[in-house]
N, C-alpha and C positions, 0 to 999 in steps of 0.2 A: 680161153679168153679171160682177160682180167675183168674184175668187177667194175662196173661203171662208176660206182661210188669211190673206189680207190683211184681211178683215173682222174676224176674230178678233184679229189683231195690233193693229188699230186700237182695238178695244174694250179689250184689255189695256193698251195704251199710255196711252190717255186716262184710264182708271180708275186706273191706277198713278200718273199725274200728280196726280190729285185726292188720293189717299191720301198721296203724298209731301208735298204742300202742307199737308195736315192734320198730318202728323208734324212738319213744320217749324214750324207754328204752335204745336203743343204744346211743342216744344223751346224756342222763343223766349219763350213765355208760360207758364212753369211754373205749373201749378195754376189759372191764370186761364182760365176757359171751356174747360177741357180736355174736360169731359164732352160739350159741344156738338160739339167737333171729333171725338170718338170716335163720336158719333151720325152725323156726316157720313161717316165712314169706313164705318160699317155700311150707310148708304144707298148708298154707292158699290159695296160688295160685292153688295148686293141688285140694283142696276142691272146689274152685270156678269153675275150669274147669270141674271137675267131675259132679257138680250139674248142670252146664249149659248143659253139654252133656245129662244128664237125663231129663232136661226140654225140650230141643230141640228135643229129640227122645223119646217121652213117650210111655208107654205101652197102646195101644189103647183099650184094653178090659175094663179097669175101670180107666178113667182119674182122677176122683175125688180122688180116693184112691191113685193113683200114685203121684199126686201133694201134697197130704197131707203127704205122705212118704218123698217127697223131702223137704218139710218144716221142718219136724221132723229131717231129716238128717242135714239140715242147722243149726238148733238150737243146736243140740247135737255136731256137728263138731265145731261150733264157740265157744260154751261153753268149750269144751275140749282145744281149742287153747288159750282161755283167762285164763284157769287154768294153762296152761304151762307158760304163761307170768307171771302170779302171782307167780308161784313157782320160776321163775328166779329172780323176784324182791325181794322175801323174802329170797332168798339164800338157799332154800331147795334142 
């Protein structure tokens, strides 16, 4: 089982990267689609809070499976958010 501190650091790092990219997009494209970027930031914060809740209150029956599921949810959620940022930047 991975250390909880490492899992939480991974969550914080990846979510912070999403938020940083959103702020970079807002700065580079002043006024253009900034509301959509702010919505992505809000989704990133919601993802972080949901994952922290899951990490802090795990399913006690099978911890290894639970934390693996948290890791997969983190990667899929962050990937989805990065795809949204990419679609904003490309104008689709």
